[in-house]
C-alpha positions in Angstrom: 97.2 113.9 107.0 97.1 114.0 110.9 95.4 111.5 112.8 93.0 112.2 115.7 91.1 110.1 118.6 88.0 111.2 119.0 88.7 113.5 121.9 91.3 115.2 119.4 89.3 115.8 116.6 86.7 117.1 118.9 89.3 119.8 119.9 90.8 120.5 115.8 87.2 121.1 115.0 86.1 123.2 118.2 83.1 120.8 119.0 82.6 118.1 121.6 82.7 114.4 121.4 79.6 113.9 121.7 78.6 115.9 119.1 81.5 113.7 116.9 79.3 110.9 118.2 75.8 112.4 117.2 76.8 113.3 113.9 78.5 109.4 113.4 75.2 108.3 114.7 72.9 110.7 112.0 75.4 109.9 108.8 77.0 113.4 108.8 80.2 112.2 109.5 82.2 109.4 107.6 83.0 106.5 110.4 86.8 106.5 111.3 89.3 104.1 110.2 89.7 100.8 113.0 93.2 100.6 114.1 92.8 97.6 116.8 89.7 99.0 119.0 91.0 102.6 118.5 88.4 105.0 115.9 91.3 106.9 114.3 90.2 110.3 112.1 91.8 112.6 109.5 91.8 115.8 108.2 88.4 115.3 105.7 86.9 114.8 109.3 88.0 118.1 110.6 86.6 119.5 107.5 83.8 117.6 107.5 82.7 119.3 111.3 83.5 122.9 110.4 81.1 122.6 107.1 78.3 121.0 109.2 79.2 123.7 112.2 78.9 126.5 109.2 75.3 125.1 108.1 74.5 124.8 111.7 74.9 128.4 112.4 73.0 129.2 109.5 69.7 127.2 110.9 69.8 124.3 109.0 68.6 121.3 111.0 70.5 117.2 110.6 68.6 116.2 107.9 69.0 119.3 105.6 72.5 118.8 106.1 72.3 114.7 105.4 70.1 116.0 101.9 73.0 118.5 101.1 75.8 116.1 101.7 74.6 113.4 99.8 73.6 115.8 97.1 76.9 117.3 97.0 79.1 113.6 97.0 76.6 112.3 94.8 78.6 111.0 91.3 81.6 113.2 92.5 85.1 111.7 93.1 85.7 111.6 96.7 89.3 113.3 96.1 87.7 116.6 94.7 85.5 116.6 97.3 87.8 116.1 100.0 89.8 118.9 98.6 87.3 121.5 97.9 85.9 121.0 101.6 89.0 121.9 103.1 89.5 124.6 101.2 86.1 126.3 101.9 86.3 124.9 105.7 90.1 125.0 106.5 91.1 127.5 109.1 93.1 129.9 107.7 94.8 131.2 110.9 95.0 127.7 112.5 98.2 127.1 114.0 99.7 123.5 115.6 101.5 125.5 118.1 99.3 126.2 121.3 100.4 127.0 125.0 98.5 125.1 127.8 98.7 126.3 130.9 96.7 126.1 134.5 94.0 129.1 134.9 96.3 130.5 137.8 99.5 131.0 135.7 97.4 132.2 132.6 95.6 134.9 134.8 98.9 135.6 136.3 100.6 136.3 133.0 98.0 138.8 131.6 97.8 140.0 135.6 94.2 141.6 135.2 91.2 139.6 134.7 89.3 142.2 132.4 92.3 141.9 130.0 92.3 137.8 130.3 88.6 137.9 129.5 89.3 140.3 126.2 92.0 137.4 125.4 89.5 135.0 125.2 86.8 136.9 123.1 89.6 137.6 120.8 90.2 133.7 120.4 93.8 134.1 121.5 93.0 132.0 124.7 90.6 129.5 125.5 89.7 127.9 128.7 88.7 124.2 129.3 88.0 123.1 132.6 90.9 124.1 134.9 93.2 124.9 131.8 94.1 127.4 129.7 95.1 127.3 126.1 96.8 130.1 124.4 96.1 129.9 120.8 99.1 132.0 119.6 102.0 131.7 121.5 104.3 133.7 119.5 101.6 136.9 120.0 101.6 136.1 123.3 105.1 136.1 123.7 105.1 139.7 122.1 102.7 140.9 124.6 104.3 139.7 127.6 107.7 141.2 126.2 106.4 144.4 125.5 104.8 144.2 129.1 108.5 144.1 130.2 109.0 147.5 128.5 106.2 149.4 130.6 103.5 149.1 128.4 100.0 147.9 129.6 98.3 144.9 128.9 95.4 146.7 128.0 96.9 149.6 126.1 98.5 146.3 124.0 94.8 144.8 123.3 93.3 148.2 122.5 96.3 147.8 119.9 94.9 144.9 118.7 91.5 145.6 118.4 92.2 148.2 116.2 94.0 146.2 114.1 91.6 143.4 114.5 89.2 145.5 113.2 90.8 146.8 110.3 92.0 143.7 109.0 88.7 142.2 109.9 87.3 144.7 107.2 89.7 143.7 104.3 88.8 140.2 104.7 84.7 140.7 104.5 85.7 143.0 101.5 88.3 139.8 99.8 85.5 137.2 100.4 82.9 139.3 99.5 84.7 139.9 96.1 84.9 136.5 95.5 81.6 135.1 96.6 80.7 138.3 93.9 82.8 136.8 91.3 81.0 132.9 91.6 77.6 134.4 91.6 78.2 136.6 88.6 79.3 133.7 86.7 77.8 131.0 87.8 74.4 132.2 90.0 74.0 132.3 93.8 74.3 128.9 95.8 76.2 127.3 92.4 78.0 123.8 93.5 80.7 123.3 91.4 80.8 120.1 89.1 83.6 118.0 88.0 86.8 120.0 86.4 85.2 123.1 88.3 85.8 121.4 91.7 89.8 121.5 91.2 89.5 124.8 89.8 87.6 126.8 92.5 89.9 125.0 94.7 92.8 126.2 93.6 91.1 129.6 93.2 90.2 129.5 96.9 94.2 128.8 97.7 95.4 131.5 95.7 93.1 133.8 97.1 94.1 132.8 100.6 98.3 133.4 99.5 97.0 136.3 98.1 95.1 137.9 101.0 97.8 137.0 103.9 101.0 138.1 101.8 99.3 141.3 100.6 98.3 142.2 104.5 101.8 141.2 105.6 103.4 143.1 102.9 101.6 146.5 103.3 102.0 146.7 107.3 105.5 145.8 107.1 105.5 149.1 104.5 103.3 151.0 106.6 105.0 150.6 109.8 108.7 151.6 108.0 106.8 154.8 106.8 105.1 155.7 109.9 108.2 154.5 112.1 110.2 157.2 109.8 107.4 159.7 110.0 107.2 160.1 113.9 111.0 159.2 114.3 111.5 162.2 112.6 108.6 164.5 114.5 110.4 163.1 117.8 113.9 163.9 116.9 113.0 167.3 115.7 111.4 168.1 119.3 114.3 166.4 121.0 116.9 168.6 119.5 114.3 171.6 120.0 114.4 170.7 123.8 118.5 170.6 123.9 120.3 173.3 125.6 121.4 175.6 123.0 125.5 175.0 124.3 124.8 171.5 123.4 123.3 172.1 119.8 126.2 174.6 119.3 128.5 171.8 120.2 127.0 169.4 118.6 127.3 171.1 114.9 
């Protein structure tokens, strides 16, 4: 389990240090462990902050959230609560690998202010003061490598946008199926109790793994199929464009 100081916790949860302190004062966030004079938080605090953010975005007040959390945790094993909380709020796309550079360097890497803003909109870059954090360095390296082969950043981000749209539709369908399954079995608004907490947590973990592996596998197969098909079409044109003498010699 990762240790966080308060500013690190705020960054990991996508919030501010001020909000963290406010949630602690309102009893929404458990206190940190004390190590000397320093308060140390862990992954359970990150999960709680994400849960609070989800509820706030749905229009709930801090009082409603406090009542809900108290009612949810009442009489339950803390390990079960934390397990389910992490399963629901953990960022499935999260990566500990990020790259932070100055805004000037980031703009130079991208080379186009409009496309730099698109990176931010896609969540692939995050700007804080005079620094920029690239949240997916592996993808960034792929983009810059293709740019060295003559691709434009706009062209590449258009591809990313289409992929994002298609996968987002798949994700909505998968999550909707899970929700419908739970509602059909237990009714809307059901909160698991006892052994059901472990079972639902395990189901979400399996769903996560299956979803990622399915998309990865399908994309790999369809890339192979389309590459072979379009390469074949390209070679047909190439052969037709060859001078007849060359074709005769080659045969």
